[in-house]
Residue frames as qw, qx, qy, qz and C-alpha x, y, z in Angstrom:
[[0.662, -0.591, -0.444, -0.125, -20.49, 6.93, -35.31],
 [0.088, -0.760, 0.389, -0.514, -19.42, 8.93, -32.23],
 [0.422, 0.112, -0.834, 0.338, -17.70, 6.99, -29.44],
 [0.581, -0.629, -0.502, -0.127, -19.70, 6.04, -26.35],
 [0.029, -0.744, 0.330, -0.580, -18.86, 8.72, -23.70],
 [0.776, -0.512, 0.225, -0.293, -19.64, 6.39, -20.80],
 [0.975, 0.070, 0.000, 0.212, -17.42, 3.66, -22.17],
 [0.486, 0.631, -0.236, 0.557, -14.61, 6.16, -22.73],
 [0.331, -0.723, 0.318, -0.516, -14.85, 7.43, -19.13],
 [0.926, -0.317, 0.169, -0.113, -14.80, 3.89, -17.80],
 [0.866, 0.320, -0.098, 0.371, -11.72, 3.11, -19.88],
 [0.180, 0.720, -0.301, 0.599, -9.97, 6.23, -18.58],
 [0.623, -0.617, 0.265, -0.400, -10.88, 5.29, -15.00],
 [0.985, -0.119, 0.100, 0.068, -9.55, 1.77, -15.38],
 [0.679, 0.507, -0.186, 0.498, -6.34, 3.04, -17.01],
 [0.122, -0.754, 0.307, -0.568, -5.88, 5.45, -14.11],
 [0.811, -0.464, 0.260, -0.244, -6.38, 2.68, -11.57],
 [0.950, 0.183, -0.030, 0.249, -3.97, 0.49, -13.52],
 [0.384, 0.670, -0.283, 0.569, -1.35, 3.26, -13.39],
 [0.462, -0.680, 0.313, -0.475, -1.94, 3.64, -9.66],
 [0.970, -0.200, 0.134, -0.034, -1.44, -0.09, -9.23],
 [0.781, 0.445, -0.166, 0.405, 1.81, 0.11, -11.22],
 [0.061, 0.721, -0.357, 0.591, 3.22, 2.87, -8.99],
 [0.701, -0.528, 0.287, -0.383, 2.12, 1.09, -5.82],
 [0.994, 0.048, -0.027, 0.092, 3.68, -2.16, -7.01],
 [0.605, 0.514, -0.291, 0.534, 7.07, -0.55, -7.58],
 [0.253, -0.691, 0.343, -0.583, 6.88, 1.23, -4.23],
 [0.888, -0.348, 0.192, -0.232, 6.18, -2.10, -2.53],
 [0.919, 0.258, -0.133, 0.269, 9.02, -3.78, -4.42],
 [0.304, 0.644, -0.366, 0.599, 11.52, -1.11, -3.40],
 [0.522, -0.593, 0.325, -0.520, 10.31, -1.33, 0.18],
 [0.986, -0.134, 0.066, -0.080, 10.56, -5.10, 0.17],
 [0.753, 0.435, -0.256, 0.423, 14.07, -4.91, -1.26],
 [0.011, -0.689, 0.384, -0.615, 15.07, -2.43, 1.46],
 [0.760, -0.455, 0.275, -0.374, 13.70, -4.68, 4.19],
 [0.984, 0.118, -0.069, 0.115, 15.48, -7.68, 2.65],
 [0.504, 0.567, -0.352, 0.549, 18.78, -5.78, 2.64],
 [0.367, -0.655, 0.348, -0.562, 18.16, -4.77, 6.25],
 [0.947, -0.251, 0.113, -0.168, 17.72, -8.41, 7.20],
 [0.851, 0.334, -0.205, 0.350, 21.03, -9.27, 5.52],
 [0.190, 0.651, -0.372, 0.634, 22.88, -6.50, 7.35],
 [0.644, -0.547, 0.273, -0.460, 21.35, -7.54, 10.66],
 [0.998, -0.038, -0.019, 0.035, 22.45, -11.13, 10.05],
 [0.642, 0.485, -0.289, 0.518, 25.98, -9.96, 9.24],
 [0.166, -0.688, 0.333, -0.624, 26.00, -7.79, 12.37],
 [0.851, -0.404, 0.173, -0.289, 24.94, -10.71, 14.56],
 [0.952, 0.161, -0.115, 0.236, 27.55, -13.02, 13.05],
 [0.412, 0.593, -0.321, 0.612, 30.33, -10.44, 13.50],
 [0.421, -0.653, 0.284, -0.562, 29.24, -9.75, 17.05],
 [0.934, -0.285, 0.147, -0.158, 29.28, -13.43, 17.99],
 [0.929, 0.199, -0.022, 0.312, 32.42, -14.42, 16.11],
 [0.558, 0.377, -0.134, 0.727, 34.70, -11.38, 16.25],
 [0.359, -0.584, -0.455, 0.568, 33.21, -9.23, 18.96],
 [0.078, -0.161, 0.166, 0.970, 32.65, -6.30, 16.58],
 [0.304, 0.641, 0.667, -0.226, 29.47, -4.66, 15.36],
 [0.322, 0.486, 0.426, 0.691, 28.39, -2.60, 12.38],
 [0.125, -0.227, -0.345, 0.902, 26.80, -0.16, 14.81],
 [0.324, 0.326, 0.194, -0.867, 23.30, 1.34, 15.00],
 [0.131, -0.052, -0.848, -0.511, 21.81, -1.28, 12.70],
 [0.029, -0.512, -0.828, 0.224, 18.72, -1.58, 14.88],
 [0.087, 0.636, 0.202, -0.739, 18.07, 2.16, 14.50],
 [0.143, 0.358, -0.537, -0.751, 18.66, 2.30, 10.75],
 [0.119, -0.161, -0.934, -0.295, 16.61, -0.81, 10.02],
 [0.050, 0.561, 0.687, -0.459, 13.81, 0.58, 12.16],
 [0.186, 0.570, -0.078, -0.796, 13.69, 3.67, 9.98],
 [0.163, 0.180, -0.782, -0.574, 13.72, 1.53, 6.85],
 [0.012, -0.312, -0.949, 0.056, 10.90, -0.62, 8.17],
 [0.158, 0.626, 0.503, -0.575, 8.52, 2.24, 8.96],
 [0.216, 0.521, -0.321, -0.761, 9.16, 3.92, 5.59],
 [0.143, 0.079, -0.900, -0.405, 8.73, 0.68, 3.65],
 [0.062, 0.408, 0.873, -0.261, 5.56, -0.10, 5.59],
 [0.228, 0.618, 0.257, -0.707, 3.91, 3.25, 4.87],
 [0.281, 0.460, -0.504, -0.675, 4.64, 2.91, 1.15],
 [0.074, -0.017, -0.979, -0.190, 3.21, -0.62, 1.08],
 [0.323, 0.350, 0.619, -0.624, -0.24, 0.43, 2.33],
 [0.503, 0.484, -0.156, -0.699, -1.42, 1.46, -1.14],
 [0.340, 0.275, -0.851, -0.292, -0.26, -1.79, -2.74],
 [0.056, 0.119, 0.937, -0.323, -2.04, -3.81, -0.07],
 [0.406, 0.447, 0.399, -0.690, -5.26, -1.88, -0.62],
 [0.487, 0.476, -0.388, -0.621, -5.21, -1.99, -4.42],
 [0.380, 0.203, -0.888, -0.162, -4.45, -5.71, -4.45],
 [0.743, -0.382, -0.104, -0.540, -7.11, -6.26, -1.76],
 [0.656, 0.150, -0.685, 0.279, -4.56, -8.08, 0.37],
 [0.183, -0.370, 0.504, -0.759, -5.61, -6.50, 3.67],
 [0.057, -0.165, -0.955, 0.239, -7.43, -8.62, 6.22],
 [0.486, -0.132, -0.103, -0.858, -11.21, -8.59, 5.90],
 [0.311, 0.081, 0.884, -0.340, -13.69, -10.67, 7.86],
 [0.437, 0.187, -0.401, -0.783, -15.87, -11.80, 4.97],
 [0.149, 0.079, 0.977, -0.134, -17.59, -14.85, 6.43],
 [0.345, 0.602, 0.617, -0.371, -21.03, -13.29, 5.91],
 [0.158, 0.631, -0.238, -0.721, -20.05, -10.93, 3.12],
 [0.030, 0.212, -0.839, -0.500, -19.70, -13.64, 0.49],
 [0.074, 0.380, 0.922, -0.003, -23.25, -14.85, 1.15],
 [0.160, 0.609, 0.331, -0.703, -24.90, -11.44, 0.88],
 [0.564, 0.709, 0.412, 0.097, -26.72, -10.21, -2.26],
 [0.581, 0.268, 0.140, 0.756, -24.56, -8.17, -4.62],
 [0.041, -0.804, -0.150, -0.574, -26.31, -4.82, -3.90],
 [0.655, -0.756, -0.016, -0.015, -25.59, -5.27, -0.20],
 [0.811, -0.131, 0.112, 0.559, -21.96, -6.15, -0.94],
 [0.372, 0.561, 0.167, 0.720, -21.62, -3.00, -3.04],
 [0.322, -0.859, -0.103, -0.384, -23.12, -0.87, -0.25],
 [0.790, -0.576, 0.043, 0.206, -20.77, -2.38, 2.32],
 [0.720, 0.144, 0.138, 0.664, -17.76, -1.84, 0.07],
 [0.122, 0.742, 0.137, 0.645, -18.72, 1.81, -0.30],
 [0.551, -0.812, -0.031, -0.188, -19.12, 2.27, 3.46],
 [0.857, -0.308, 0.074, 0.406, -15.78, 0.55, 4.10],
 [0.563, 0.371, 0.130, 0.727, -14.02, 2.84, 1.64],
 [0.148, -0.840, -0.099, -0.513, -15.59, 5.94, 3.22],
 [0.727, -0.685, 0.033, 0.034, -14.44, 4.81, 6.68],
 [0.819, -0.053, 0.129, 0.557, -10.98, 4.05, 5.33],
 [0.325, 0.646, 0.121, 0.680, -10.81, 7.50, 3.72],
 [0.396, -0.856, -0.012, -0.332, -11.70, 9.11, 7.05],
 [0.847, -0.469, 0.094, 0.231, -9.12, 6.99, 8.86],
 [0.729, 0.184, 0.148, 0.643, -6.32, 7.63, 6.37],
 [0.114, 0.787, 0.103, 0.598, -7.10, 11.35, 6.35],
 [0.574, -0.804, 0.046, -0.151, -6.94, 11.52, 10.14],
 [0.874, -0.241, 0.141, 0.396, -3.73, 9.52, 10.17],
 [0.561, 0.466, 0.142, 0.669, -2.19, 11.81, 7.56],
 [0.141, -0.888, -0.066, -0.432, -3.20, 14.94, 9.47],
 [0.675, -0.721, 0.156, 0.012, -1.53, 13.84, 12.69],
 [0.840, 0.013, 0.192, 0.508, 1.51, 12.54, 10.81],
 [0.349, 0.707, 0.114, 0.605, 1.84, 15.96, 9.18],
 [0.384, -0.880, 0.059, -0.274, 1.66, 17.65, 12.59],
 [0.858, -0.419, 0.161, 0.250, 4.34, 15.29, 13.90],
 [0.711, 0.266, 0.181, 0.625, 6.73, 16.03, 11.04],
 [0.087, 0.840, 0.090, 0.529, 6.03, 19.77, 11.28],
 [0.583, -0.801, 0.106, -0.088, 6.87, 19.73, 14.99],
 [0.877, -0.164, 0.183, 0.414, 10.02, 17.71, 14.32],
 [0.531, 0.509, 0.151, 0.661, 11.25, 20.22, 11.74],
 [0.155, -0.887, -0.063, -0.430, 10.28, 23.23, 13.86],
 [0.647, -0.733, 0.203, -0.056, 12.07, 21.95, 16.97],
 [0.376, 0.673, -0.636, 0.037, 15.00, 20.36, 15.13],
 [0.831, -0.361, 0.346, -0.244, 14.41, 17.06, 16.93],
 [0.410, 0.500, -0.761, -0.052, 17.09, 14.37, 16.78],
 [0.875, -0.195, -0.431, -0.101, 17.09, 10.74, 17.88],
 [0.471, -0.746, 0.412, -0.229, 18.34, 10.06, 21.40],
 [0.977, 0.035, 0.118, 0.172, 20.88, 7.57, 20.03],
 [0.576, -0.440, 0.309, 0.616, 24.60, 7.66, 19.30],
 [0.434, 0.363, 0.527, 0.634, 23.83, 8.55, 15.66],
 [0.017, 0.538, 0.245, -0.806, 21.82, 11.59, 16.70],
 [0.224, 0.313, 0.717, 0.581, 19.79, 11.21, 13.51],
 [0.266, 0.113, 0.043, -0.956, 17.64, 14.24, 12.61],
 [0.412, 0.255, 0.834, -0.264, 14.19, 12.72, 12.90],
 [0.527, 0.613, 0.037, -0.587, 12.87, 14.50, 9.83],
 [0.133, 0.450, -0.788, -0.399, 15.08, 12.28, 7.66],
 [0.025, 0.132, 0.987, 0.083, 13.00, 9.11, 8.23],
 [0.246, 0.510, 0.614, -0.551, 9.76, 10.98, 8.94],
 [0.318, 0.522, -0.219, -0.761, 9.55, 12.80, 5.59],
 [0.317, 0.158, -0.825, -0.441, 9.57, 9.63, 3.41],
 [0.009, 0.277, 0.913, -0.299, 7.26, 8.01, 5.98],
 [0.287, 0.544, 0.314, -0.723, 4.87, 10.93, 5.52],
 [0.298, 0.380, -0.551, -0.681, 5.23, 10.56, 1.75],
 [0.140, -0.072, -0.978, -0.135, 3.99, 6.99, 1.98],
 [0.104, 0.483, 0.724, -0.481, 0.96, 8.10, 4.01],
 [0.283, 0.524, -0.077, -0.799, 0.21, 10.86, 1.49],
 [0.278, 0.207, -0.786, -0.512, 0.32, 8.33, -1.34],
 [0.041, -0.253, -0.953, 0.158, -1.96, 6.03, 0.67],
 [0.220, 0.545, 0.446, -0.675, -4.51, 8.81, 1.20],
 [0.321, 0.446, -0.393, -0.737, -4.42, 9.69, -2.51],
 [0.177, 0.040, -0.948, -0.261, -4.95, 6.01, -3.35],
 [0.070, 0.408, 0.830, -0.373, -7.94, 5.74, -1.02],
 [0.261, 0.563, 0.154, -0.769, -9.45, 8.96, -2.40],
 [0.301, 0.336, -0.624, -0.638, -9.07, 7.83, -6.02],
 [0.128, -0.123, -0.982, -0.065, -10.55, 4.41, -5.27],
 [0.143, 0.482, 0.653, -0.567, -13.47, 6.03, -3.43],
 [0.324, 0.524, -0.124, -0.778, -14.19, 8.36, -6.35],
 [0.258, 0.199, -0.828, -0.456, -13.95, 5.46, -8.78],
 [0.020, -0.261, -0.949, 0.178, -16.33, 3.35, -6.70],
 [0.253, 0.538, 0.387, -0.705, -18.84, 6.21, -6.50],
 [0.345, 0.446, -0.428, -0.707, -18.67, 6.61, -10.29],
 [0.195, 0.046, -0.953, -0.226, -19.07, 2.88, -10.84],
 [0.107, 0.389, 0.811, -0.424, -22.09, 2.88, -8.51],
 [0.327, 0.540, 0.079, -0.772, -23.68, 5.77, -10.42],
 [0.422, 0.389, -0.602, -0.554, -23.17, 3.89, -13.68],
 [0.894, -0.087, 0.209, -0.386, -24.54, 0.70, -12.07],
 [0.670, 0.449, -0.587, 0.065, -21.33, -1.20, -12.67],
 [0.754, -0.566, 0.240, -0.231, -21.41, -3.37, -9.58],
 [0.957, 0.129, -0.046, 0.255, -18.89, -5.72, -11.18],
 [0.464, 0.580, -0.246, 0.622, -16.26, -2.95, -11.16],
 [0.432, -0.716, 0.237, -0.495, -17.14, -1.93, -7.60],
 [0.933, -0.318, 0.163, -0.047, -16.48, -5.48, -6.45],
 [0.832, 0.382, -0.110, 0.386, -13.35, -5.69, -8.60],
 [0.342, 0.560, -0.278, 0.702, -11.69, -2.65, -7.04],
 [0.277, -0.511, 0.357, -0.731, -13.34, -2.37, -3.65],
 [0.882, -0.262, -0.080, -0.383, -14.75, -5.77, -2.74],
 [0.581, -0.483, 0.654, -0.032, -13.26, -8.66, -0.88],
 [0.339, 0.413, -0.749, -0.392, -11.55, -11.08, -3.29],
 [0.923, -0.038, 0.081, -0.375, -13.39, -14.30, -3.92],
 [0.765, -0.272, 0.556, 0.175, -11.76, -17.71, -4.09],
 [0.731, 0.537, 0.328, 0.263, -11.80, -17.51, -7.88],
 [0.156, 0.967, -0.144, 0.140, -10.10, -14.09, -7.74],
 [0.481, -0.706, 0.517, 0.048, -7.33, -15.47, -5.56],
 [0.818, 0.060, 0.527, 0.221, -6.81, -18.47, -7.82],
 [0.567, 0.767, 0.182, 0.238, -6.65, -16.23, -10.91],
 [0.095, -0.949, 0.297, -0.057, -4.12, -13.95, -9.17],
 [0.666, -0.444, 0.578, 0.158, -1.87, -16.91, -8.37],
 [0.768, 0.355, 0.466, 0.260, -2.10, -18.13, -11.97],
 [0.338, 0.927, 0.021, 0.162, -1.35, -14.64, -13.33],
 [0.311, -0.838, 0.447, 0.034, 1.72, -14.36, -11.09],
 [0.780, -0.146, 0.572, 0.208, 2.88, -17.79, -12.22],
 [0.659, 0.631, 0.309, 0.270, 2.64, -16.71, -15.85],
 [0.068, 0.985, -0.128, 0.095, 4.36, -13.38, -15.12],
 [0.362, -0.737, 0.570, 0.024, 7.35, -14.98, -13.42],
 [0.940, 0.151, 0.296, 0.072, 7.62, -17.91, -15.80],
 [0.425, -0.494, 0.472, 0.593, 11.11, -18.13, -17.26],
 [0.497, 0.641, -0.241, -0.533, 11.36, -17.01, -20.90],
 [0.448, 0.422, -0.745, -0.257, 11.42, -19.94, -23.27],
 [0.260, -0.105, 0.903, -0.325, 10.10, -22.36, -20.66],
 [0.313, -0.183, -0.796, -0.485, 7.53, -24.85, -21.80]]
């Protein structure tokens, strides 16, 4: 018996989205670790400044760069995990076909927004490189150094939105509204409870009862 082509395509799509989630998760973890280290260095700088009158120097500038880079790389994780803010007071009471239509429209708008954001970010970085711009600070940091990884995060975000949009369109064509809501809809209360339980299992200490 030949395999079901539709089922195979759906499996490939879900594996691709799972891989995308894996990459986004690690990007968010690295960004979170960088922000955590920044907080530690800032705390040390404040303590040294108050107690010994010395400073690590330019920590506000460096941590600012770290923050914008980490933020841009966290956009994809937030979208995939549906952790962004959505006003869903009426959404949860609407019929499923209407929810699916709204999810599709939201993803189209988000794709247009992320594409526009990426375009202007690209122009900004291109101008920075062309003019050799540096920060007007004592470090005189070449601005392309923080802007390039920042742009990388926005590129990854646009790719994530585009892949999700294509997946949602495919799921709609195949009348899989359950998958549209899974990847593009607002999380329900049950979804949030299941996510908390899954995280509890994931971080449970080995050998614990």
